[in-house]
Every structure is written in C-alpha cells, then in structure tokens.
PALO-805048 format. One record per atom (N, C-alpha, C): residue in one letter; atom name; x, y, z. Coordinates in Angstrom, 2 decimals. Atoms other than C-alpha are relative to their C-alpha. Example, Ala and Ser with C-alpha at 12.3 -4.5 7.8 and 13.67 -1.06 7.14 Angstrom:
<rs>
+----+----+---------+---------+---------+
! aa ! at !       x !       y !       z !
+----+----+---------+---------+---------+
!  A !  N !    0.89 !   -1.19 !    0.00 !
!  A ! CA !   12.30 !   -4.50 !    7.80 !
!  A !  C !    0.90 !    1.20 !    0.00 !
!  S !  N !   -0.82 !   -1.19 !   -0.06 !
!  S ! CA !   13.67 !   -1.06 !    7.14 !
!  S !  C !   -0.77 !    1.09 !    0.73 !
+----+----+---------+---------+---------+
</rs>
This chain:
<rs>
+----+----+---------+---------+---------+
! aa ! at !       x !       y !       z !
+----+----+---------+---------+---------+
!  M !  N !   -0.35 !   -0.85 !    1.12 !
!  M ! CA !   12.95 !   -4.33 !   29.05 !
!  M !  C !    1.52 !    0.13 !   -0.12 !
!  D !  N !   -1.46 !   -0.13 !    0.07 !
!  D ! CA !   16.61 !   -4.00 !   30.00 !
!  D !  C !    0.64 !   -1.19 !   -0.70 !
!  V !  N !   -0.59 !    1.19 !    0.61 !
!  V ! CA !   17.41 !   -7.58 !   29.02 !
!  V !  C !   -0.55 !   -0.21 !   -1.41 !
!  N !  N !    0.62 !    0.38 !    1.27 !
!  N ! CA !   14.91 !   -8.20 !   26.20 !
!  N !  C !    0.14 !    1.05 !   -1.10 !
!  V !  N !   -0.10 !   -1.06 !    1.02 !
!  V ! CA !   15.14 !   -4.83 !   24.44 !
!  V !  C !    1.40 !    0.62 !    0.00 !
!  N !  N !   -1.30 !   -0.67 !   -0.04 !
!  N ! CA !   18.23 !   -2.96 !   25.60 !
!  N !  C !    1.15 !   -0.97 !   -0.26 !
!  G !  N !   -1.07 !    0.98 !    0.21 !
!  G ! CA !   20.37 !   -6.10 !   25.71 !
!  G !  C !    0.16 !   -0.36 !   -1.47 !
!  V !  N !   -0.05 !    0.33 !    1.43 !
!  V ! CA !   19.47 !   -7.01 !   22.13 !
!  V !  C !    0.51 !    1.21 !   -0.79 !
!  F !  N !   -0.44 !   -1.21 !    0.70 !
!  F ! CA !   19.92 !   -3.41 !   20.96 !
!  F !  C !    1.50 !    0.20 !    0.14 !
!  Y !  N !   -1.43 !   -0.24 !   -0.22 !
!  Y ! CA !   23.36 !   -3.02 !   22.56 !
!  Y !  C !    0.87 !   -1.08 !   -0.64 !
!  C !  N !   -0.75 !    1.08 !    0.64 !
!  C ! CA !   24.53 !   -6.40 !   21.31 !
!  C !  C !    0.07 !    0.21 !   -1.51 !
!  N !  N !    0.01 !   -0.27 !    1.44 !
!  N ! CA !   23.45 !   -5.62 !   17.75 !
!  N !  C !    0.90 !    1.19 !   -0.33 !
!  R !  N !   -0.80 !   -1.20 !    0.23 !
!  R ! CA !   25.02 !   -2.17 !   17.96 !
!  R !  C !    1.49 !   -0.29 !    0.12 !
!  S !  N !   -1.42 !    0.33 !   -0.21 !
!  S ! CA !   28.29 !   -3.69 !   19.18 !
!  S !  C !    0.59 !   -0.84 !   -1.12 !
!  V !  N !   -0.57 !    0.92 !    0.99 !
!  V ! CA !   28.66 !   -6.37 !   16.53 !
!  V !  C !   -0.03 !    0.54 !   -1.43 !
!  V !  N !    0.13 !   -0.48 !    1.38 !
!  V ! CA !   27.57 !   -4.46 !   13.41 !
!  V !  C !    1.29 !    0.64 !   -0.52 !
!  P !  N !   -1.23 !   -0.58 !    0.55 !
!  P ! CA !   30.77 !   -2.37 !   13.07 !
!  P !  C !    1.05 !   -1.06 !   -0.36 !
!  H !  N !   -0.96 !    1.08 !    0.28 !
!  H ! CA !   32.87 !   -5.56 !   13.23 !
!  H !  C !   -0.42 !   -0.78 !   -1.24 !
!  M !  N !    0.49 !    0.69 !    1.19 !
!  M ! CA !   30.67 !   -7.25 !   10.65 !
!  M !  C !    0.20 !    0.85 !   -1.24 !
!  L !  N !   -0.25 !   -0.89 !    1.14 !
!  L ! CA !   30.87 !   -4.21 !    8.38 !
!  L !  C !    1.47 !   -0.02 !   -0.39 !
!  A !  N !   -1.44 !    0.02 !    0.28 !
!  A ! CA !   34.65 !   -4.20 !    8.70 !
!  A !  C !    0.41 !   -1.33 !   -0.64 !
!  G !  N !   -0.31 !    1.31 !    0.56 !
!  G ! CA !   34.72 !   -7.91 !    7.89 !
!  G !  C !   -0.72 !   -0.29 !   -1.30 !
!  G !  N !    0.72 !    0.16 !    1.26 !
!  G ! CA !   32.29 !   -7.54 !    5.01 !
!  G !  C !   -1.05 !   -1.09 !   -0.02 !
!  W !  N !    0.98 !    1.10 !   -0.02 !
!  W ! CA !   29.92 !  -10.28 !    6.17 !
!  W !  C !   -0.49 !   -0.18 !    1.43 !
!  G !  N !    0.49 !    0.30 !   -1.34 !
!  G ! CA !   27.70 !  -11.19 !    9.08 !
!  G !  C !   -1.42 !   -0.50 !    0.01 !
!  R !  N !    1.36 !    0.50 !   -0.22 !
!  R ! CA !   24.58 !  -12.84 !   10.39 !
!  R !  C !   -0.38 !    0.33 !    1.44 !
!  I !  N !    0.58 !   -0.27 !   -1.31 !
!  I ! CA !   22.48 !  -11.60 !   13.29 !
!  I !  C !   -1.34 !   -0.70 !    0.05 !
!  V !  N !    1.30 !    0.64 !   -0.22 !
!  V ! CA !   19.63 !  -13.73 !   14.59 !
!  V !  C !   -0.44 !    0.36 !    1.41 !
!  N !  N !    0.56 !   -0.38 !   -1.29 !
!  N ! CA !   17.66 !  -12.11 !   17.37 !
!  N !  C !   -1.10 !   -0.98 !    0.38 !
!  I !  N !    1.05 !    0.90 !   -0.46 !
!  I ! CA !   15.37 !  -14.24 !   19.50 !
!  I !  C !   -1.12 !    0.85 !    0.60 !
!  A !  N !    1.18 !   -0.69 !   -0.51 !
!  A ! CA !   11.93 !  -12.73 !   19.96 !
!  A !  C !   -0.92 !   -1.07 !    0.60 !
!  S !  N !    0.97 !    0.97 !   -0.52 !
!  S ! CA !    8.77 !  -14.69 !   20.79 !
!  S !  C !   -1.29 !    0.18 !   -0.78 !
!  I !  N !    1.32 !   -0.12 !    0.61 !
!  I ! CA !    5.40 !  -15.45 !   19.33 !
!  I !  C !   -0.84 !    1.02 !    0.78 !
!  A !  N !    0.71 !   -1.00 !   -0.81 !
!  A ! CA !    4.17 !  -13.24 !   22.19 !
!  A !  C !    0.23 !    1.41 !   -0.55 !
!  G !  N !   -0.27 !   -1.30 !    0.59 !
!  G ! CA !    5.79 !  -10.30 !   20.38 !
!  G !  C !   -0.88 !    0.28 !   -1.21 !
!  K !  N !    0.89 !   -0.16 !    1.14 !
!  K ! CA !    3.51 !  -10.90 !   17.41 !
!  K !  C !   -1.47 !   -0.01 !    0.41 !
!  E !  N !    1.41 !    0.20 !   -0.34 !
!  E ! CA !    0.30 !  -11.90 !   19.15 !
!  E !  C !   -0.39 !    0.50 !    1.38 !
!  G !  N !    0.30 !   -0.39 !   -1.37 !
!  G ! CA !    0.58 !  -10.76 !   22.76 !
!  G !  C !   -0.43 !   -1.21 !    0.83 !
!  N !  N !    0.42 !    1.03 !   -0.94 !
!  N ! CA !    0.12 !  -13.00 !   25.77 !
!  N !  C !   -0.71 !    0.66 !    1.16 !
!  P !  N !    0.67 !   -0.58 !   -1.16 !
!  P ! CA !   -2.39 !  -12.32 !   28.52 !
!  P !  C !    0.88 !   -0.12 !    1.24 !
!  N !  N !   -0.78 !   -0.04 !   -1.25 !
!  N ! CA !   -0.81 !  -11.39 !   31.87 !
!  N !  C !    1.50 !    0.05 !   -0.25 !
!  A !  N !   -1.42 !   -0.12 !    0.32 !
!  A ! CA !    2.52 !  -10.79 !   30.10 !
!  A !  C !    0.21 !    1.22 !   -0.89 !
!  V !  N !   -0.04 !   -1.21 !    0.82 !
!  V ! CA !    2.23 !   -7.24 !   28.81 !
!  V !  C !    1.43 !    0.46 !   -0.25 !
!  A !  N !   -1.37 !   -0.48 !    0.17 !
!  A ! CA !    5.84 !   -6.21 !   29.43 !
!  A !  C !    0.80 !   -0.96 !   -0.87 !
!  Y !  N !   -0.72 !    1.00 !    0.80 !
!  Y ! CA !    7.21 !   -9.46 !   27.99 !
!  Y !  C !   -0.42 !    0.10 !   -1.46 !
!  S !  N !    0.50 !   -0.07 !    1.38 !
!  S ! CA !    5.00 !   -9.25 !   24.90 !
!  S !  C !    0.49 !    1.27 !   -0.69 !
!  A !  N !   -0.45 !   -1.27 !    0.57 !
!  A ! CA !    5.89 !   -5.59 !   24.35 !
!  A !  C !    1.50 !   -0.03 !   -0.28 !
!  S !  N !   -1.45 !    0.04 !    0.20 !
!  S ! CA !    9.61 !   -6.26 !   24.76 !
!  S !  C !    0.36 !   -0.86 !   -1.21 !
!  K !  N !   -0.29 !    0.86 !    1.15 !
!  K ! CA !    9.54 !   -9.06 !   22.20 !
!  K !  C !   -0.49 !    0.63 !   -1.30 !
!  A !  N !    0.43 !   -0.76 !    1.17 !
!  A ! CA !    7.55 !   -6.88 !   19.79 !
!  A !  C !    1.08 !    1.03 !   -0.37 !
!  A !  N !   -1.08 !   -0.95 !    0.26 !
!  A ! CA !   10.36 !   -4.33 !   20.15 !
!  A !  C !    1.17 !   -0.69 !   -0.70 !
!  V !  N !   -1.07 !    0.75 !    0.65 !
!  V ! CA !   12.90 !   -7.00 !   19.17 !
!  V !  C !   -0.35 !   -0.23 !   -1.47 !
!  I !  N !    0.44 !    0.19 !    1.39 !
!  I ! CA !   10.86 !   -7.71 !   16.03 !
!  I !  C !    0.19 !    1.29 !   -0.79 !
!  G !  N !   -0.16 !   -1.29 !    0.68 !
!  G ! CA !   10.78 !   -4.01 !   15.12 !
!  G !  C !    1.45 !    0.36 !   -0.20 !
!  L !  N !   -1.43 !   -0.26 !    0.11 !
!  L ! CA !   14.49 !   -3.63 !   15.81 !
!  L !  C !    0.60 !   -0.83 !   -1.13 !
!  T !  N !   -0.51 !    0.90 !    1.03 !
!  T ! CA !   15.23 !   -6.64 !   13.59 !
!  T !  C !   -0.39 !    0.48 !   -1.39 !
!  K !  N !    0.47 !   -0.46 !    1.30 !
!  K ! CA !   13.12 !   -5.34 !   10.72 !
!  K !  C !    0.73 !    1.28 !   -0.43 !
!  S !  N !   -0.67 !   -1.26 !    0.32 !
!  S ! CA !   14.68 !   -1.87 !   10.89 !
!  S !  C !    1.47 !   -0.21 !   -0.33 !
!  L !  N !   -1.42 !    0.21 !    0.24 !
!  L ! CA !   18.28 !   -3.04 !   11.16 !
!  L !  C !    0.23 !   -0.83 !   -1.26 !
!  G !  N !   -0.11 !    0.79 !    1.23 !
!  G ! CA !   17.75 !   -5.61 !    8.42 !
!  G !  C !   -0.09 !    0.88 !   -1.24 !
!  K !  N !    0.12 !   -0.93 !    1.14 !
!  K ! CA !   16.64 !   -2.83 !    6.08 !
!  K !  C !    1.20 !    0.92 !   -0.10 !
!  E !  N !   -1.17 !   -0.88 !    0.01 !
!  E ! CA !   19.52 !   -0.57 !    7.11 !
!  E !  C !    1.21 !   -0.69 !   -0.62 !
!  L !  N !   -1.18 !    0.73 !    0.45 !
!  L ! CA !   22.04 !   -3.29 !    6.28 !
!  L !  C !   -0.23 !   -0.83 !   -1.25 !
!  A !  N !    0.38 !    0.87 !    1.14 !
!  A ! CA !   20.29 !   -4.81 !    3.27 !
!  A !  C !    0.97 !    0.06 !   -1.16 !
!  K !  N !   -0.92 !   -0.10 !    1.14 !
!  K ! CA !   22.84 !   -3.53 !    0.77 !
!  K !  C !    1.41 !   -0.46 !    0.36 !
!  T !  N !   -1.28 !    0.58 !   -0.39 !
!  T ! CA !   25.69 !   -5.10 !    2.72 !
!  T !  C !   -0.15 !   -1.52 !   -0.05 !
!  D !  N !    0.06 !    1.46 !   -0.09 !
!  D ! CA !   26.48 !   -8.78 !    3.20 !
!  D !  C !   -0.33 !   -0.44 !    1.42 !
!  I !  N !    0.44 !    0.32 !   -1.36 !
!  I ! CA !   25.01 !   -8.68 !    6.70 !
!  I !  C !   -1.50 !   -0.23 !   -0.02 !
!  R !  N !    1.43 !    0.32 !   -0.07 !
!  R ! CA !   21.65 !  -10.33 !    7.30 !
!  R !  C !   -0.43 !    0.05 !    1.45 !
!  V !  N !    0.55 !   -0.15 !   -1.34 !
!  V ! CA !   19.49 !   -9.56 !   10.31 !
!  V !  C !   -1.42 !   -0.56 !   -0.01 !
!  N !  N !    1.31 !    0.64 !   -0.08 !
!  N ! CA !   16.55 !  -11.80 !   11.14 !
!  N !  C !   -0.31 !   -0.33 !    1.45 !
!  C !  N !    0.32 !    0.46 !   -1.35 !
!  C ! CA !   14.70 !  -13.01 !   14.18 !
!  C !  C !   -0.89 !   -1.25 !   -0.07 !
!  V !  N !    0.80 !    1.20 !   -0.16 !
!  V ! CA !   13.05 !  -16.19 !   15.35 !
!  V !  C !   -1.02 !    0.27 !    1.10 !
!  T !  N !    1.06 !   -0.20 !   -1.00 !
!  T ! CA !    9.73 !  -16.16 !   17.20 !
!  T !  C !   -0.55 !   -1.36 !    0.43 !
!  P !  N !    0.50 !    1.29 !   -0.47 !
!  P ! CA !    9.35 !  -19.42 !   19.08 !
!  P !  C !   -1.27 !    0.16 !    0.83 !
!  A !  N !    1.05 !    0.14 !   -1.01 !
!  A ! CA !    6.23 !  -20.45 !   20.91 !
!  A !  C !    0.69 !   -0.64 !    1.21 !
!  A !  N !   -0.60 !    0.62 !   -1.19 !
!  A ! CA !    6.76 !  -22.21 !   24.23 !
!  A !  C !    0.88 !   -1.17 !   -0.39 !
!  V !  N !   -0.98 !    1.05 !    0.24 !
!  V ! CA !    9.79 !  -24.47 !   24.20 !
!  V !  C !    0.23 !   -0.73 !    1.33 !
!  A !  N !   -0.17 !    0.81 !   -1.21 !
!  A ! CA !   10.20 !  -27.31 !   26.68 !
!  A !  C !    1.42 !    0.18 !    0.56 !
!  T !  N !   -1.27 !   -0.23 !   -0.69 !
!  T ! CA !   12.97 !  -26.19 !   29.05 !
!  T !  C !   -0.24 !   -0.14 !    1.50 !
!  P !  N !    0.17 !    0.11 !   -1.46 !
!  P ! CA !   13.61 !  -26.45 !   32.80 !
!  P !  C !   -0.81 !    1.13 !    0.64 !
!  I !  N !    0.82 !   -1.08 !   -0.59 !
!  I ! CA !   11.77 !  -23.14 !   33.31 !
!  I !  C !   -1.42 !   -0.48 !    0.30 !
!  F !  N !    1.32 !    0.56 !   -0.28 !
!  F ! CA !    8.59 !  -25.21 !   33.19 !
!  F !  C !   -0.11 !   -0.48 !    1.45 !
!  D !  N !   -0.01 !    0.46 !   -1.39 !
!  D ! CA !    9.61 !  -26.52 !   36.64 !
!  D !  C !   -0.45 !    1.10 !    0.96 !
!  Q !  N !    0.36 !   -1.14 !   -0.83 !
!  Q ! CA !    8.89 !  -23.03 !   38.00 !
!  Q !  C !   -1.44 !    0.47 !   -0.24 !
!  M !  N !    1.33 !   -0.46 !    0.42 !
!  M ! CA !    5.43 !  -22.75 !   36.43 !
!  M !  C !   -1.09 !   -0.93 !    0.53 !
!  A !  N !    1.17 !    0.79 !   -0.39 !
!  A ! CA !    2.01 !  -23.88 !   37.55 !
!  A !  C !   -0.44 !   -0.85 !   -1.19 !
!  Q !  N !    0.45 !    0.89 !    1.06 !
!  Q ! CA !    0.63 !  -26.81 !   35.58 !
!  Q !  C !   -1.11 !    0.66 !   -0.82 !
!  S !  N !    1.09 !   -0.66 !    0.73 !
!  S ! CA !   -2.40 !  -24.67 !   34.67 !
!  S !  C !    0.56 !    0.95 !   -1.06 !
!  Q !  N !   -0.61 !   -0.90 !    0.99 !
!  Q ! CA !   -0.12 !  -22.15 !   32.92 !
!  Q !  C !    0.63 !   -0.80 !   -1.14 !
!  I !  N !   -0.59 !    0.87 !    1.03 !
!  I ! CA !    1.74 !  -24.92 !   31.08 !
!  I !  C !   -1.10 !   -0.53 !   -0.92 !
!  D !  N !    1.12 !    0.52 !    0.79 !
!  D ! CA !   -1.58 !  -26.41 !   29.97 !
!  D !  C !   -0.59 !    1.08 !   -0.90 !
!  F !  N !    0.52 !   -1.10 !    0.80 !
!  F ! CA !   -2.78 !  -22.98 !   28.79 !
!  F !  C !    0.90 !    0.26 !   -1.21 !
!  M !  N !   -0.93 !   -0.23 !    1.12 !
!  M ! CA !    0.35 !  -22.46 !   26.68 !
!  M !  C !   -0.13 !   -1.11 !   -1.04 !
!  L !  N !    0.11 !    1.13 !    0.92 !
!  L ! CA !    0.03 !  -25.92 !   25.18 !
!  L !  C !   -1.30 !    0.06 !   -0.80 !
!  S !  N !    1.30 !   -0.07 !    0.69 !
!  S ! CA !   -3.63 !  -25.30 !   24.30 !
!  S !  C !    0.03 !    0.95 !   -1.19 !
!  K !  N !   -0.12 !   -0.97 !    1.09 !
!  K ! CA !   -2.52 !  -22.47 !   21.97 !
!  K !  C !    0.80 !   -0.52 !   -1.19 !
!  I !  N !   -0.88 !    0.52 !    1.04 !
!  I ! CA !   -0.21 !  -24.68 !   19.88 !
!  I !  C !   -0.73 !   -1.10 !   -0.77 !
!  P !  N !    0.77 !    0.98 !    0.77 !
!  P ! CA !   -2.08 !  -26.51 !   17.09 !
!  P !  C !    0.67 !   -1.37 !   -0.12 !
!  M !  N !   -0.67 !    1.30 !    0.09 !
!  M ! CA !    0.57 !  -29.26 !   16.88 !
!  M !  C !   -0.21 !   -0.84 !    1.26 !
!  G !  N !    0.27 !    0.74 !   -1.22 !
!  G ! CA !   -0.33 !  -30.19 !   20.44 !
!  G !  C !    1.23 !   -0.41 !    0.78 !
!  R !  N !   -1.22 !    0.28 !   -0.75 !
!  R ! CA !    3.24 !  -30.21 !   21.73 !
!  R !  C !    0.84 !    1.27 !    0.07 !
!  F !  N !   -0.92 !   -1.11 !   -0.10 !
!  F ! CA !    5.93 !  -27.82 !   22.82 !
!  F !  C !    1.16 !   -0.19 !   -0.98 !
!  G !  N !   -1.18 !    0.08 !    0.83 !
!  G ! CA !    8.90 !  -26.99 !   20.64 !
!  G !  C !    1.18 !   -0.51 !    0.81 !
!  T !  N !   -1.22 !    0.43 !   -0.68 !
!  T ! CA !   12.38 !  -28.23 !   21.43 !
!  T !  C !    1.10 !    1.01 !   -0.27 !
!  V !  N !   -1.16 !   -0.87 !    0.18 !
!  V ! CA !   15.61 !  -26.33 !   21.85 !
!  V !  C !    0.69 !   -0.33 !   -1.32 !
!  D !  N !   -0.66 !    0.40 !    1.25 !
!  D ! CA !   17.05 !  -28.34 !   18.95 !
!  D !  C !   -0.73 !    0.55 !   -1.23 !
!  E !  N !    0.75 !   -0.52 !    1.14 !
!  E ! CA !   14.25 !  -27.21 !   16.62 !
!  E !  C !    0.27 !    1.49 !   -0.20 !
!  V !  N !   -0.30 !   -1.43 !    0.10 !
!  V ! CA !   14.87 !  -23.54 !   17.41 !
!  V !  C !    1.45 !    0.18 !   -0.46 !
!  A !  N !   -1.41 !   -0.11 !    0.38 !
!  A ! CA !   18.64 !  -24.03 !   17.13 !
!  A !  C !    0.20 !   -0.31 !   -1.48 !
!  A !  N !   -0.13 !    0.34 !    1.43 !
!  A ! CA !   18.23 !  -25.63 !   13.68 !
!  A !  C !   -0.41 !    1.19 !   -0.87 !
!  M !  N !    0.43 !   -1.17 !    0.77 !
!  M ! CA !   16.34 !  -22.57 !   12.44 !
!  M !  C !    1.05 !    1.10 !    0.09 !
!  V !  N !   -1.05 !   -1.02 !   -0.17 !
!  V ! CA !   18.99 !  -20.24 !   13.89 !
!  V !  C !    1.21 !   -0.35 !   -0.87 !
!  C !  N !   -1.15 !    0.42 !    0.82 !
!  C ! CA !   21.75 !  -22.27 !   12.21 !
!  C !  C !   -0.24 !    0.26 !   -1.48 !
!  W !  N !    0.31 !   -0.26 !    1.41 !
!  W ! CA !   19.99 !  -22.04 !    8.85 !
!  W !  C !    0.09 !    1.49 !   -0.29 !
!  L !  N !   -0.04 !   -1.45 !    0.22 !
!  L ! CA !   19.59 !  -18.28 !    9.24 !
!  L !  C !    1.43 !    0.54 !    0.00 !
!  C !  N !   -1.40 !   -0.41 !   -0.03 !
!  C ! CA !   23.34 !  -18.04 !    9.89 !
!  C !  C !    0.78 !   -0.49 !   -1.21 !
!  S !  N !   -0.69 !    0.61 !    1.14 !
!  S ! CA !   24.16 !  -19.91 !    6.70 !
!  S !  C !   -0.12 !    0.84 !   -1.26 !
!  E !  N !    0.11 !   -0.63 !    1.32 !
!  E ! CA !   24.68 !  -18.82 !    3.11 !
!  E !  C !   -1.35 !   -0.31 !   -0.65 !
!  E !  N !    1.30 !    0.37 !    0.59 !
!  E ! CA !   21.42 !  -20.60 !    2.27 !
!  E !  C !   -1.07 !    1.05 !    0.28 !
!  A !  N !    0.97 !   -1.04 !   -0.35 !
!  A ! CA !   19.56 !  -17.72 !    3.94 !
!  A !  C !    0.45 !    1.38 !   -0.48 !
!  S !  N !   -0.60 !   -1.26 !    0.44 !
!  S ! CA !   21.38 !  -15.05 !    1.95 !
!  S !  C !   -0.98 !    1.02 !   -0.55 !
!  F !  N !    0.99 !   -0.93 !    0.53 !
!  F ! CA !   18.19 !  -13.50 !    0.55 !
!  F !  C !   -1.05 !    0.39 !    1.03 !
!  S !  N !    0.93 !   -0.33 !   -1.08 !
!  S ! CA !   16.42 !  -13.17 !    3.90 !
!  S !  C !    0.64 !    0.99 !    0.95 !
!  T !  N !   -0.45 !   -0.98 !   -0.99 !
!  T ! CA !   16.87 !  -10.06 !    6.00 !
!  T !  C !   -1.20 !    0.80 !    0.48 !
!  G !  N !    1.11 !   -0.74 !   -0.60 !
!  G ! CA !   14.61 !   -8.12 !    8.33 !
!  G !  C !   -1.25 !   -0.86 !    0.13 !
!  A !  N !    1.13 !    0.92 !    0.01 !
!  A ! CA !   12.41 !  -11.20 !    8.49 !
!  A !  C !   -0.22 !   -0.63 !    1.37 !
!  V !  N !    0.42 !    0.65 !   -1.24 !
!  V ! CA !   10.56 !  -12.96 !   11.28 !
!  V !  C !   -0.35 !   -1.44 !   -0.35 !
!  F !  N !    0.22 !    1.41 !    0.28 !
!  F ! CA !   10.67 !  -16.75 !   11.28 !
!  F !  C !   -0.65 !   -0.67 !    1.21 !
!  D !  N !    0.72 !    0.65 !   -1.08 !
!  D ! CA !    8.09 !  -18.55 !   13.37 !
!  D !  C !    0.49 !   -1.43 !    0.20 !
!  C !  N !   -0.27 !    1.37 !   -0.40 !
!  C ! CA !    8.90 !  -21.73 !   15.20 !
!  C !  C !   -1.02 !   -0.27 !    1.10 !
!  S !  N !    1.09 !   -0.09 !   -0.95 !
!  S ! CA !    5.53 !  -22.04 !   16.82 !
!  S !  C !   -0.99 !   -1.15 !   -0.03 !
!  G !  N !    0.92 !    1.13 !    0.05 !
!  G ! CA !    3.92 !  -25.37 !   16.02 !
!  G !  C !   -1.37 !    0.35 !   -0.57 !
!  G !  N !    1.25 !   -0.43 !    0.63 !
!  G ! CA !    1.29 !  -23.54 !   13.99 !
!  G !  C !   -0.75 !    1.08 !    0.77 !
!  R !  N !    0.71 !   -0.99 !   -0.82 !
!  R ! CA !    0.41 !  -20.99 !   16.69 !
!  R !  C !   -0.10 !    1.36 !   -0.68 !
!  A !  N !   -0.01 !   -1.32 !    0.61 !
!  A ! CA !    1.32 !  -17.94 !   14.61 !
!  A !  C !   -1.21 !    0.19 !   -0.90 !
!  T !  N !    1.16 !   -0.28 !    0.85 !
!  T ! CA !   -1.68 !  -16.31 !   12.98 !
!  T !  C !    0.33 !    0.96 !   -1.12 !
!  Y !  N !   -0.46 !   -0.82 !    1.13 !
!  Y ! CA !    0.31 !  -13.96 !   10.73 !
!  Y !  C !    1.48 !    0.00 !   -0.07 !
+----+----+---------+---------+---------+
</rs>
C-alpha cells in the first residue's frame, strides 16, 4: 500500500502544483487489470491498484477544467524479469486469463503511456486504458 497507493498519491500531489503553474501537464498512473477485476491470492495488490484507479478518476475530474490530463493504464501481465521469480504454474495461470494467448510487452505499455502524454489525448481525463490482451471484462 505504501508504494502502490501512497507513492502514487504523493507523486501526483507533488507534481500538480507545478503543472498548474505551467498551465499544462499529463499524469499517467500505472494501475493493473487486477485493480479492475481482482486477482486470487493477491488481495492487497488488487486493492492497491483499485485505489490507483479511483485516485486517477477523482484527480482527473478535479483538474478537468485545466490543461492537465490524468489517466491510468491497467496492464495485464507483462513479460519482464520478475517472471524469473515466479513458479511456472503461476505464469501459466496468468497466461490462461489473457485471450490473446500471450503476455504484453513493456514497449506496448510504453506506447500507450506516450500517447496519453501527447496532445492527441487532450480529450481524455480520469480514464482507465486497458492494455490487457483482451482480459478486461469492463
């Protein structure tokens, strides 16, 4: 909770005054599909990522009349070295939940974040963008 919720909260709180003073800004918080759907045996993680989604929606609405946009990305499992620390059965379980039948890549998530930081995303705020290979159900 300290990293996933408090860290995001304090970071957002720190940058918003500078963005307001500059008249423009983009915040992209990283949540997780677990924050929308919950993951078994990961109650604290799922709850913390749900909090990031709620924080994003609230702050996006608070800043909607400014030129600051606040959104979040909810990736499903992304292939990173953390998989080296996991049991193959857990990796297989995560993969079974992704309709595309593969894990996401860091580059795919980064591309979505870059778009959200651009002028092209100027009408999106307080939104949740899935990068889940079809796993998201809402």
